[in-house]
N, C-alpha and C positions, 0 to 999 in steps of 0.2 A: 464481480472478484477480480483481481486484475487478473488472473491469469485467462480467466474469460473475457474481458477486453481484448487483453493480447493473442487467443486464440481465434477471436472473429476476424483481427485485423489482418494476421496471416490467411486468413480461411478465405477473407474477400479476396487476396488479393492471387492467390492460388484461383480460384475461380472465374476470377478472370483473365485469367491465364490459359487455364483447359477449358475454358466455353471456345475463346479463340482458336484453338489447337483443335477442339472435337475431342480432345480426348477426357473431360468433363464425369462422366460416366465408370471410366477404370483408372480415372485418381482417387474417386471415392470412393473404389474397393480397394487400392494399394492400401492409401491411407487408413481405410478396416482393420489392414492386414497387421499391418505394421503396427497398428495402435494395440490391435488385440496379445499378439509377441510379446509388445512395452508390458502391456497389463501383466502379464501372464508370467514373466520372466523377471523375478528379484535378481539375476545376476543380470542385466541389461540396466537393469534401471538401477545399481549401483553404480554401473562406470557412467553413465550420465549426472547419475546427481553426486557422484563425488568429485571433489576437486585434485584428488591422487591426479587423476588419469588428465593425459594432457589430449587437446584439441587434437592433436594428429593421432592418437589412441581412438579417440571418440570417433572420430571422421571412418577410421577403418574400419573399426566394430559396423559402424551404419552403412558402410559399402555392402561390407560381407550378408548383413542384413540383407539389404537391398538384391545385390544380388540371387540371394538363397530367395528370396519369395519370388521374385521376376519381375519388380517393378518397373513401368513405364520411366521412360528417362526425364520427361514430367518435373513426375515426381522424388525420383532421386535426384533433381537437383533443388527440389523443395526441402528434402531432407536432410541432402547437404547444406544448405541454406539455415535448416532449422538447426543442426548441429555446430554450424559458424558464430551463428548470433548466442548459442548457447539456452536456444529454447525448445532442444529436442523433448527436453522431458514435459514438454504440453503438446504431445504428439496427439494422446487420443481426444483433448481437449478442443485442437484441431481439425480433428478427424469429425467431432459432434458437431460445430460449429460450421464444418466444411460441407457434410452433412447434409444436415437442415438449410444451408445457404441454396446448395443447387437442389433439393424438391422443393424451396420457395420458386426456386426459377423456373423448375418444369412443370410448376402447376398442381403440384403432389401435397399430400399433406398425410401425418405418421396420425394414427389412430390408435389407442390401444383398449381390448373390449375385454371385460369379465363378467362371464356366464355361471351360474352355479351350476352347469352341466357344459358337456362339449359339444359345441355346435354342431351340426351335421355340414356338407361342403353345400347345400341350398340355402339354408339358414344364413351362413357365413356371408354367399353372393349377394342376399337377400338384402341382408344387414351392412353390408361394404356398399349396395344401389344406392341405400337410404341417408347413407352418411355422406356420401359422395352429392346427389341431392341438395342435400343441407349446406352443404360447405362450398358448394361448385367447382372441388378439384378433385384431380382422381388422389384415391385414398389408399394408403398403404397400414393394413391391420396388421395388428399384433395381440393372439387372440390368448388369453388365460381362462382357467377355473377357480372359480372361487366360491366354494361350499355355503358358505355364509352370507348367500346373500338372496338365498332359498330359491326363489325362481327371478326370471327377469335379467337386463343387462347395464353394467355399468359400462357408459363410453367414457373415455379419456380424448380431448383435442386440444392441445398444447396444454394450455391451463385449466379449460373449460369441460367440465363432468360433466357428464348426462345421465340421472340416478335414476333408470326404469325399473329396479330390482324390488322384490316385494322386499324384505328389510328396509328396506326407506318407504316405503306405503306405511309398514306397520309402523315403523317410525316417526312419522306424517301423520297418521290418524291419530296414535296415544298423545302428541304432545297436542293435536288438536283437542282430546277430553279433555287433558289435564290442563287447558288452559281454561276452561268451563263451555 
C-alpha cells in the first residue's frame, strides 16, 4: 500500500538521523507513544484528517502532545515535519516501520509464540534460546495462549510459521490417512 511505502521512506530517514545522534531507542519509544495516543484518540485523528483545521492548528496540537509526552528533540522535529508534509496521519505506520528497521539494524527479530497453556519462565527462556539459535539473532518474544492448539506451540517469525502444535499433527495424520 502507498501508506506503507511512505511510512518506510520516512522511517529510514529518521533511523539514519537517530542512529547518528545516538537517540535511536529513545525515538522508537517516542514514536510508539505518539502512535498509541493517535490510535486511541478520535479527537486527535479528526484534527489531522479534517481539512477544516489549519496547518498552524495541527502543528499547535502536535506540539502540545509532544510536550505532554516529553518526546526527544529529534522526535519533535520529525513530528513537525510529518505535520507540515501532511503525513501525520501515517504516524502508526511510520512507528511500526521504524521499529522494524531498528530491530533489523540492531540484530533483533520479533517472534510470536502461541501455546496451548501458559509457559513457565524457564520454558520461555529455553524457547527464546532455541529460536535465537535458529535465526542467529536476538529474539523478542510475544507470548499468547491458544487452547485450540491442544498441545505444543506455534511460532511466527516474520511471515514464517513453525507449527509444532498437536492440532497440526492431528491434521497432518488425518490428511495422510485420507490420501490412502
